[in-house]
C-alpha positions, 0 to 999 in steps of 0.5 A: 128194258134191254135197250135201256140197260144196254145203253146204261152199261155201255156208258158206264165207266168201271172203276177197276178191272173187276167191275169191268168184268162185271159190266162185260158179263152183264152186257152178255147176260142181256143176250140171254132169253130171260135176263130179268126173270128171277126164275132164270138161274143159269147163270142168274138174273138182273137185280137192282139196288140203291145206295140211299144217302141221307138228306145231308149226304153224310150217311147211307141207309143199310139193311140187315139181310135176313137170309145173307146175315150181313148189312147191305143196301136195299134192293132186289129182284126186277118185277114185271111192272117195274119198267126200268132197273131204276124203277125197280131200285126205287120200288125196293127202297120204298118196300124195304125201308119206306124212305122217300127219295128225291126224283133221280136222273136215272142215268146219272144215278147209275154208278156201280155194277156187281155180280155176286153169288146167291147160295142155294136154298130149298127150291132154288139153286145157287145162282148169280145176281147181276146187280145194277146199283143206283145212288139216291138221296133221301128226303127224310131220315125216317126209316120204316123197315118192312118184315123182309129186313131184320133191321135198317139204320143210317150208317156214316161213311166212316162206320161202314167198315165196322159193320158185317158187310161184304167187299162189294158194299165197301167198294161201292161206298168208297166210290160214293165217298169219292163223288161226294168229296169231289162235289158231285153228291 
């Protein structure tokens, strides 16, 4: 998986200096002993998430994260059987919101990177998630959230700023909106 991730990151064009810094840090993390192991806390480990567009491409699925207490995209840790970050993101979508997605071209679906801090909690120190983000398109608007999430809903692009979320989500949504308006969606 390291070589696949390295190739994705090398091809990725960052939208701004902050994202370029995240990309460079992710490339450096690939040289560590266990970059995909959720027990690796110094500095952290890779995660995978998905910005899932509605079939009409006019909204995206957000979940209310129980621990962080904000609205974010579905995603999470890479599991040993995932095979790729794209597969991890698809699995997380299936587990967290139960919506089927179109079969993606994973290289084309990879659109954003973000490094963010996860606060300490019992048995786990503060660490960073090195998040590879994919864009998927749902084949249905039926969401079936599991018990890991407190809520899930479709949010129009214009509504995102009204939700309690973070800047990394808003930044990714701006990138998505630009690609959809440019006819790439």
